[in-house]
C-alpha positions in Angstrom: -51.1 71.7 63.9 -53.1 74.8 62.2 -51.6 78.0 62.4 -53.7 81.0 63.8 -53.3 84.5 64.0 -55.1 86.5 67.3 -56.3 90.2 66.5 -56.2 92.2 69.1 -57.5 95.9 70.0 -59.6 97.8 67.8 -59.3 95.3 64.6 -60.8 92.3 66.9 -63.2 94.8 68.4 -64.5 95.7 64.7 -64.4 92.3 63.4 -66.2 90.7 66.3 -69.0 93.3 65.7 -69.3 92.5 62.2 -69.3 88.6 62.5 -72.5 88.2 62.5 -73.8 90.6 59.2 -75.7 88.8 56.6 -76.4 89.5 53.3 -79.6 91.2 52.5 -81.3 93.4 49.6 -82.3 96.7 50.5 -85.5 97.6 50.3 -85.1 100.1 47.0 -83.2 97.4 45.1 -83.8 97.6 41.6 -81.9 94.9 39.5 -79.9 95.4 36.7 -80.3 92.8 33.3 -76.5 92.4 33.4 -76.8 91.5 37.5 -79.1 88.5 37.2 -78.9 85.7 35.3 -82.1 83.0 35.3 -83.8 84.7 38.7 -80.3 84.6 40.5 -78.2 87.7 41.8 -75.2 87.5 40.4 -71.6 89.9 41.6 -70.5 92.3 38.7 -67.7 93.9 38.6 -67.1 97.4 39.1 -64.0 97.6 36.7 -65.0 94.6 34.8 -61.9 94.9 32.0 -58.9 95.5 33.9 -60.0 93.2 36.0 -60.5 90.4 33.7 -57.1 91.4 32.0 -55.3 91.0 35.3 -57.2 87.8 35.9 -56.3 86.3 32.4 -52.8 88.0 32.8 -52.2 85.0 35.8 -52.3 82.7 32.4 -49.4 84.1 31.3 -46.7 81.9 33.1 -48.3 79.0 31.7 -49.3 80.2 28.2 -48.1 77.7 25.9 -50.1 75.0 27.9 -53.0 77.6 27.4 -52.4 77.9 23.9 -52.5 74.0 23.1 -55.4 73.5 25.4 -57.3 76.1 23.2 -55.7 74.3 20.0 -57.6 70.8 21.4 -60.4 72.8 22.1 -61.1 74.0 18.1 -59.6 70.5 17.2 -62.3 68.7 19.1 -65.3 71.3 18.1 -64.2 71.0 14.0 -64.2 67.6 14.1 -67.4 67.3 16.2 -69.1 69.8 13.4 -67.8 67.8 10.3 -69.7 64.8 11.9 -73.5 65.5 10.6 -72.3 66.4 7.3 -70.5 62.9 7.1 -73.4 61.2 8.4 -75.9 63.2 6.2 -73.8 61.3 3.3 -74.6 58.8 4.8 -78.3 59.1 4.4 -77.7 60.1 0.9 -76.1 57.0 0.2 -78.8 54.8 1.7 -81.8 57.0 -0.1 -80.1 57.2 -3.0 -79.8 53.4 -3.0 -83.5 52.7 -2.6 -84.2 55.0 -5.2 -82.0 53.6 -7.7 -83.1 49.9 -7.1 -86.7 51.2 -8.3 -85.0 51.9 -11.4 -83.9 50.3 -14.4 -80.6 49.6 -15.2 -79.1 50.7 -17.9 -81.6 53.8 -18.5 -79.5 57.0 -18.2 -81.1 59.5 -15.6 -81.8 62.1 -18.3 -84.2 59.4 -19.6 -85.9 58.8 -17.0 -86.1 62.6 -15.6 -87.7 63.3 -19.5 -90.2 60.3 -19.1 -91.1 61.8 -15.5 -91.9 65.1 -16.8 -93.9 63.3 -19.4 -95.8 62.1 -16.8 -96.7 65.1 -15.0 -94.6 64.3 -12.4 -91.4 67.4 -13.0 -90.3 67.4 -9.1 -89.2 63.9 -9.3 -87.6 64.6 -12.0 -85.5 67.6 -10.7 -84.9 65.0 -7.7 -83.5 62.5 -9.7 -81.0 65.1 -11.6 -79.9 66.5 -8.5 -79.0 63.3 -6.6 -76.2 60.8 -7.2 -78.3 57.8 -8.2 -77.4 55.2 -10.1 -80.2 52.9 -11.9 -80.6 49.5 -10.9 -78.2 49.6 -8.2 -79.1 49.5 -4.4 -77.6 50.8 -1.5 -73.5 50.8 -1.5 -72.6 49.1 1.5 -68.9 49.4 1.3 -68.9 53.4 0.9 -71.8 53.2 3.6 -69.8 52.0 5.7 -66.5 53.9 5.2 -68.9 56.7 5.7 -69.8 55.3 9.2 -66.3 54.5 10.1 -65.6 57.8 9.3 -68.2 59.3 11.7 -67.4 57.4 14.7 -64.1 58.1 14.2 -64.8 61.5 14.0 -66.6 61.3 17.4 -64.3 59.1 19.0 -61.0 61.7 18.4 -63.2 64.8 19.2 -63.9 62.8 22.3 -60.5 62.3 23.1 -59.4 65.8 22.6 -62.2 66.9 24.8 -61.1 64.9 27.6 -57.5 65.7 27.0 -58.2 69.5 26.9 -60.1 69.3 30.2 -57.2 67.3 31.5 -54.6 69.7 30.4 -57.2 72.7 31.7 -57.6 71.7 35.1 -53.8 71.0 35.7 -53.4 74.4 34.3 -55.9 76.1 36.1 -55.0 74.2 39.5 -51.1 75.5 39.0 -52.8 79.1 38.8 -55.3 78.9 41.8 -52.3 77.1 43.7 -49.5 80.3 43.2 -52.9 82.5 44.0 -53.4 81.2 47.2 -49.9 81.0 48.0 -49.0 85.3 46.9 -53.1 85.5 49.2 -51.0 83.8 51.9 -48.0 85.6 51.9 -49.7 88.9 51.5 -51.7 88.7 54.6 -48.5 88.0 56.5 -47.2 91.1 55.4 -50.4 93.0 56.0 -50.8 95.2 59.0 -53.1 94.7 61.1 -54.3 98.3 60.4 -55.8 96.8 57.6 -58.3 94.7 59.1 -59.8 97.7 61.3 -63.1 98.0 60.4 -63.5 95.2 57.7 -65.7 92.6 58.2 -63.8 89.3 59.1 -66.1 87.2 56.7 -65.4 89.6 54.2 -61.8 89.1 54.2 -62.4 85.2 54.3 -64.6 85.2 51.5 -61.7 87.1 49.9 -59.6 84.3 50.6 -61.4 81.2 50.1 -64.8 81.9 47.8 -63.7 84.3 45.9 -60.5 82.1 45.0 -62.6 78.9 44.8 -65.4 81.2 42.3 -61.9 82.4 40.1 -61.1 78.6 40.0 -64.3 77.9 38.8 -64.7 80.7 36.5 -61.1 79.8 34.8 -61.8 75.7 35.0 -65.3 75.5 33.6 -66.4 79.1 32.0 -63.6 79.9 29.6 -63.4 76.7 28.4 -66.9 76.3 28.0 -67.4 79.7 26.3 -64.4 79.0 24.0 -65.7 75.7 22.8 -69.4 77.1 22.6 -68.2 80.3 20.6 -66.4 77.7 18.2 -69.3 75.6 17.8 -71.4 78.2 16.9 -69.0 79.9 14.4 -68.2 76.5 13.2 -72.3 75.3 13.0 -73.3 78.4 11.3 -70.7 78.1 8.7 -71.8 74.5 7.8 -75.3 75.5 7.7 -74.5 78.6 5.1 -72.6 75.9 3.3 -75.3 73.3 3.0 -77.7 76.1 2.4 -77.9 79.7 3.0 -81.3 80.1 2.6 -82.3 77.8 5.7 -79.6 79.0 7.7 -81.2 82.7 7.3 -84.6 80.7 8.6 -82.3 79.2 12.0 -81.1 82.4 12.4 -84.6 84.3 12.4 -85.3 82.1 15.7 -82.7 84.0 17.3 -83.9 87.3 17.9 -87.1 86.5 19.0 -86.2 84.3 21.3 -83.9 86.8 22.8 -86.8 89.2 22.8 -88.9 86.8 24.8 -86.0 86.2 27.2 -85.5 89.8 27.6 -88.6 91.1 28.2 -90.2 88.2 30.6 -86.8 88.1 32.4 -87.2 92.2 33.3 -90.6 91.5 34.6 -89.4 88.2 36.4 -86.6 90.0 37.9 -88.4 92.2 40.0 -90.7 89.2 41.4 -87.5 87.3 41.9 -86.3 90.5 44.5 -89.4 89.8 46.3 -88.9 86.2 46.7 -85.4 86.8 48.3 -86.6 89.8 50.6 -89.6 87.3 51.7 -87.2 84.6 51.8 -85.0 86.8 54.4 -88.1 88.2 56.5 -89.3 84.3 57.1 -85.5 83.0 58.0 -85.2 86.0 60.6 -88.7 85.3 61.7 -87.5 81.1 62.2 -84.0 82.4 63.9 -85.9 84.5 66.3 -88.1 81.8 67.1 -85.4 79.2 67.7 -82.7 81.7 69.5 -86.1 82.8 71.9 -88.0 79.8 72.0 -87.5 79.9 75.8 -88.7 83.6 76.1 -91.6 83.0 73.8 -93.0 80.0 75.9 -92.4 82.2 79.2 -94.5 84.9 77.7 -97.1 82.2 76.1 -96.9 83.6 72.7 -96.4 80.4 70.9 -99.6 80.9 68.6 -98.9 84.5 67.4 -96.0 83.3 66.8 -97.2 80.8 64.9 -99.4 83.0 62.9 -96.8 85.2 61.8 -95.1 82.2 60.6 -98.0 81.1 58.5 -98.5 84.9 57.2 -94.6 85.0 56.2 -94.5 81.4 54.7 -97.8 82.5 52.7 -96.0 85.6 51.5 -93.2 83.9 50.5 -95.1 80.9 48.7 -97.6 83.6 46.9 -93.6 85.7 45.5 -92.3 82.5 44.8 -94.7 80.8 42.8 -95.4 84.0 40.8 -91.5 84.2 40.1 -91.1 80.9 39.1 -94.4 80.5 37.0 -93.5 83.9 34.9 -89.5 82.5 34.8 -91.1 79.1 34.1 -92.7 80.5 30.5 -89.0 81.5 29.3 -87.8 77.8 28.2 -91.3 77.0 27.0 -91.9 79.7 24.8 -88.3 79.8 23.6 -88.4 76.3 22.8 -91.6 76.9 20.8 -89.8 78.9 19.0 -87.1 76.7 17.9 -89.5 74.2 16.9 -91.4 76.6 14.4 -88.0 77.1 12.9 -87.8 73.2 12.7 -91.2 72.8 11.2 -89.9 75.4 8.5 -86.6 74.3 7.7 -88.1 70.9 7.0 -90.9 71.7 4.8 -88.0 74.7 2.7 -85.7 71.5 2.9 -88.5 68.9 1.5 -89.3 71.4 -1.0 -85.6 72.0 -2.2 -85.1 68.9 -2.2 -88.2 67.5 -4.7 -86.7 70.3 -6.8 -83.4 68.8 -7.0 -81.4 71.4 -5.2 -80.3 69.8 -1.9 -80.4 65.9 -1.3 -81.9 64.6 1.5 -78.7 64.0 3.6 -77.9 67.8 3.4 -81.4 68.6 5.1 -81.1 65.7 7.5 -77.0 67.2 8.2 -79.4 70.9 8.4 -81.5 70.0 10.8 -79.2 68.6 13.3 -76.8 71.5 12.9 -80.3 73.8 14.1 -80.9 71.7 16.5 -77.4 71.9 17.8 -77.1 75.7 17.0 -78.8 76.6 20.0 -77.4 75.0 22.5 -74.0 76.7 22.5 -75.8 79.9 22.5 -77.7 79.0 26.1 -74.4 77.8 27.0 -72.8 80.7 26.2 -74.8 83.0 28.1 -74.6 81.0 31.1 -70.7 80.9 30.8 -70.5 84.6 30.2 -72.3 84.7 33.6 -70.0 82.3 35.2 -66.9 84.4 34.1 -68.9 87.7 35.2 -68.9 86.6 38.4 -65.0 85.1 38.1 -63.9 88.5 37.5 -65.7 90.1 40.0 -64.5 87.9 42.8 -60.8 88.3 40.8 -61.1 92.0 41.4 -62.2 91.5 45.4 -58.6 89.5 45.0 -57.0 91.7 43.9 -58.2 94.9 46.1 -56.3 92.4 49.0 -53.4 91.6 47.0 -52.8 95.4 46.2 -53.3 96.6 49.9 -50.9 98.6 51.4 -48.6 96.5 53.3 -46.8 97.0 56.6 -43.6 99.2 56.6 -40.6 97.4 55.3 -38.6 95.8 58.0 -35.6 98.3 58.4 -33.5 96.0 60.9 -30.1 97.6 61.8 -29.8 95.9 65.6 -30.2 92.4 67.3 -31.0 91.4 70.8 -29.5 89.1 72.6 -30.9 85.6 73.2 -32.3 86.8 77.0 -33.2 90.3 77.2 -33.3 92.6 80.9 -36.9 93.8 79.8 -36.2 97.3 80.3 -38.7 99.0 78.1 -39.3 102.7 77.7 -41.9 104.6 76.0 -40.6 108.1 74.5 -43.2 111.1 73.7 -45.1 108.4 71.8 -48.0 109.3 69.6 -50.4 107.2 67.6 -53.8 107.4 65.9 -55.8 104.7 64.1 -57.2 107.7 61.8 -55.2 110.4 61.1 -57.6 113.2 62.0 -58.1 112.0 65.4 -55.2 111.4 67.8 -55.4 108.6 70.2 -52.1 108.4 72.2 -50.3 111.8 72.6 -46.5 112.3 73.7 -46.8 109.7 76.1 -43.9 108.5 78.2 -43.3 106.2 81.0 -40.8 103.3 82.0 -41.2 99.6 82.9 -37.8 98.2 84.8 -36.5 95.0 84.3 -38.7 92.3 86.3 -41.4 94.5 87.4 -44.7 94.4 86.5 -47.1 97.0 84.8 -50.7 97.0 85.3 -52.6 99.3 83.1 -56.2 100.1 83.7 -58.9 102.8 82.9 -62.2 103.2 80.8 -63.1 101.4 77.3 -61.5 103.1 74.8 -58.2 104.6 76.8 -55.7 103.1 74.7 -54.9 100.4 77.1 -54.8 97.7 74.4 -53.3 99.4 72.2 -50.2 100.8 74.1 -49.4 96.7 73.9 -50.1 96.5 70.3 -47.3 99.0 69.9 -45.0 97.1 72.2 -45.7 93.8 69.5 -45.3 96.9 66.4 -48.7 96.1 65.4 -49.1 99.4 64.7 -46.2 102.0 63.9 -46.2 105.0 65.9 -46.7 108.3 64.3 -44.3 109.8 66.4 -41.9 109.0 69.5 -39.9 106.3 70.6 -40.1 102.8 72.0 -37.3 100.8 73.3 -36.3 97.7 74.5 -33.0 97.8 76.9 -31.8 100.9 75.2 -32.9 99.9 71.4 -35.3 101.5 69.5 -38.1 98.9 68.5 -38.0 99.9 65.0 -34.6 99.0 64.5 -35.7 95.4 64.9 -37.1 92.8 62.2 -40.7 92.5 64.1 -39.6 88.8 64.2 -37.2 89.2 66.5 -38.7 91.8 68.4 -42.1 89.3 68.9 -40.0 86.4 69.7 -39.1 88.0 72.8 -42.5 88.6 73.9 -45.3 86.5 75.2 -48.8 87.1 75.2 -51.7 85.7 77.1 -55.1 87.3 76.0 -59.0 87.4 77.1 -59.9 85.1 74.5 -58.1 81.8 74.8 -56.9 80.5 71.6 -56.4 76.6 71.1 -56.1 75.0 68.2 -57.1 71.4 67.0 -55.0 68.8 68.2 -53.7 67.3 71.8 -52.9 69.3 75.0 -49.5 68.6 74.4 -49.2 69.7 71.1 -51.5 73.4 72.0 -48.3 73.8 75.2 -45.7 73.0 72.8 -46.8 75.5 70.4 -45.3 78.0 72.2 -41.5 76.4 71.7 -41.8 74.0 68.7 -38.7 72.4 69.9 -40.0 71.9 73.5 -39.6 68.1 75.0 -42.2 66.2 76.2 -40.5 66.7 79.9 -40.3 70.5 79.3 -44.2 70.3 77.9 -45.0 68.7 81.4 -42.9 71.1 83.6 -44.5 74.0 81.8 -47.7 72.4 82.9 -47.1 72.0 86.1 -45.9 75.1 86.9 -48.7 76.6 85.8 -51.5 74.7 87.3 -52.2 72.9 83.8 -50.9 69.3 84.9 -53.6 68.7 87.9 -56.5 68.7 85.3 -54.6 66.8 82.6 -53.8 64.1 84.5 -57.8 63.5 85.3 -58.3 63.2 81.6 -58.4 59.7 80.5 -55.9 60.5 77.4 -54.0 62.9 79.5 -51.8 64.9 77.4 -52.4 63.2 74.3 -56.3 64.5 74.9 -57.2 65.9 71.3 -58.6 69.5 71.3 -61.6 69.9 68.8 -62.8 73.2 67.5 -63.9 75.4 70.4 -62.3 73.2 73.0 -65.7 72.7 74.3 -64.8 69.9 76.4 -62.9 72.1 78.2 -64.2 75.4 80.8 -63.3 78.9 80.2 -60.5 78.4 83.1 -58.9 75.5 81.6 -58.5 76.4 78.5 -56.9 79.6 79.9 -54.4 78.2 81.9 -53.8 76.2 78.7 -52.5 79.5 77.0 -50.3 80.4 80.2 -48.8 77.2 80.0 -47.6 77.5 76.3 -46.6 81.3 76.9 -44.6 79.8 79.9 -42.7 77.2 77.7 -42.1 80.0 75.6 -39.9 81.7 77.9 -40.3 85.0 76.9 -38.2 88.3 78.1 -41.2 90.4 78.2 -44.9 89.2 78.8 -48.4 90.6 78.2 -51.6 89.6 79.7 -54.4 91.1 77.8 -57.5 90.7 80.3 -56.4 87.2 81.0 -59.2 86.8 84.1 -62.2 88.2 82.4 -64.0 85.9 81.0 -63.0 82.7 84.2 -65.1 82.5 87.4 -63.9 83.9 90.5 -62.9 80.2 91.9 -60.9 79.6 88.8 -59.5 82.9 88.9 -57.8 81.8 92.0 -55.9 78.8 89.8 -55.1 81.6 86.9 -53.9 84.3 89.4 -50.9 81.9 90.5 -50.5 80.5 87.1 -49.9 84.3 86.2 -47.5 84.6 89.2 -45.4 81.7 88.3 -45.6 83.1 84.3 -44.6 86.6 85.5 -41.4 85.4 87.8 -38.4 87.2 86.4 -39.6 88.8 83.5 -40.9 92.4 82.7 -45.0 92.6 82.6 -47.6 94.3 81.2 -51.0 93.4 82.8 -54.4 94.6 81.2 -57.1 93.9 83.9 -60.5 95.6 84.5 -61.1 93.8 87.5 -58.5 95.7 89.8 -58.8 93.1 92.8 -56.2 91.2 90.0 -53.5 94.1 90.0 -53.1 95.1 93.8 -49.4 93.6 93.7 -48.7 95.4 90.5 -45.0 97.4 91.1 -46.6 100.3 88.8 -50.2 101.0 87.7 -50.6 103.4 85.2 -54.3 104.6 84.7 -55.0 105.6 81.3 -57.8 108.2 79.9 -58.6 109.0 76.3 -54.9 107.6 75.2 -52.7 109.7 78.5 -51.4 108.7 81.5 -53.4 110.8 84.2 -51.8 109.0 87.1 -49.1 106.3 88.3 -47.8 104.3 90.6 -48.2 101.7 93.1 -52.0 100.6 94.1 -51.6 102.0 97.9 -50.2 105.4 96.7 -52.7 105.5 93.9 -55.4 105.0 96.6 -53.7 107.6 98.8 -54.0 110.1 96.1 -57.4 109.8 95.6 -57.8 110.4 92.3 -59.2 108.9 89.1 -58.1 105.3 90.3 -59.6 105.7 93.7 -63.1 106.3 92.1 -62.6 103.7 89.5 -61.7 101.2 92.6 -64.7 102.7 94.4 -66.5 102.4 91.8 -66.2 98.4 91.5 -65.8 97.7 95.4 -68.5 100.0 97.0 -71.1 98.1 98.6 -69.1 94.9 98.6 -68.0 92.4 101.2 -64.1 94.1 100.1 -64.2 97.7 101.2 -61.2 99.8 99.8 -59.1 100.7 102.8 -59.7 103.9 104.0 -56.9 107.2 104.1 
């Protein structure tokens, strides 16, 4: 069953407030050429080279495998680059054989060339002297077959090396990502709750999931493809200059021209794509409003107005999208035109050089193939560089998580007995979320064993913070909290929390059966103990009515159960854990009045013979508490029993009056 963590206090409030936040482009956004590729926004690392160095440092444990994969990449590319040259030689064998068959056998080529010049055909003469032609002989099929077999062998071996390097690289990257996910999981367990304060829940989850996936993709696809494309460009360029440096210069002229075209058009297209994204966001926002508020729209008969607004925004998106796509769509045709123009020039100049005996036909055909293959890896390098940039940005975000300050190290010097008395004492406790703003200052109180202490007060008074300090979700700025006269900082967090049970306002249940959810409180509990806990906390009465009983599967959000039933399950889970201390944080606030009776009965059973801290807004739920702490601005302004505090007619009395004045349940007169 999946594990989950419940964030409490300000951390939970901050996360929940930011949970629905969505990405949108600001009105003054001006894209940078480095941040966009193909009209799409790309994450960019703030400190690229340090992040990239650390990212590739993850390869260190696999350096020998990585080196072997690199050799395989280079080997497959070299074999692929050599193949066109060999294929060009095969072309020469066919061409020379066809020409040689037309010439008289036994006549020297020099004599045939002189005759051609005498007939006014000097180009044919130069071609004869520049080619390996044997007059009177036909095609050398033996050599042709050998060359074809060599080409097939080169491509076959190159394909095998490519498959092998892909297989090994996949294994290498998966090992790295496996270790990275382990490091992140262990890091999250060591992070203090303070880390999550003010951070968007979606942002933290994105660092753990999406960013790691992006790193995997960058290493698995981007890096290997970048190396392969780079080696291919270098290899093809070397072969082109080896075959003919004149034709190589013609082929290379197309590169700056293509870059200029892409840059000029791309800069203009970026602004149009920004408009497209903003228009898309506007339309999506309108659609969301229409669907979420469709009852209100129909109530006020605003269907026509909403339809007109949709048509206006849809037309704006259509115009922006069409203009952006139309302009960006000219990049590839323009670049291809420049490329095709270079092919024509290569063919014309190559033909002239063949006619002049300066090149063979096979060299020209090989060169044309090289020139066609030359532009593809350059485009791939641009795309893969963009992917790597995005991967480095994700790595930077992940490293920020891994480098975050951890909770104070364990300094356990004491141990608790298997069952504590539950005597809790706050001694001049001070705490603040923000060092510049003290929340709790010099707070002292005592909870005697077996007593129920209720904590009430307005929002922000520090009620939830108080119990979070007991759990050591946060460390104190000053003072002490003692459990059975032992400073809790002398206990390990795991041991301390093992003696505390919590029932929170939000009933957290996990995918699994009802039996598994109850047993989550104590994994070694037997089935009989699970049923006993369910009976003691009023769970058994509704579980017995379910078709599958305790084997009923609870799916995401437990929507098949009512809010009260979900809360009862969390109480049963805490009951089976049999903690010495109990914390109930607004445990009845999300249930109806009828269900609240059952929840109150279950909580009474849970609180029996154990020290309990109850945070509540409904004052009717804490009348029987032994001690009530009335808090304001991190201070205890009043404490006593329910009757004592009403008689004092102080802050608690005023709060009680505000809840029950004018209702059937009036506060008792003084």
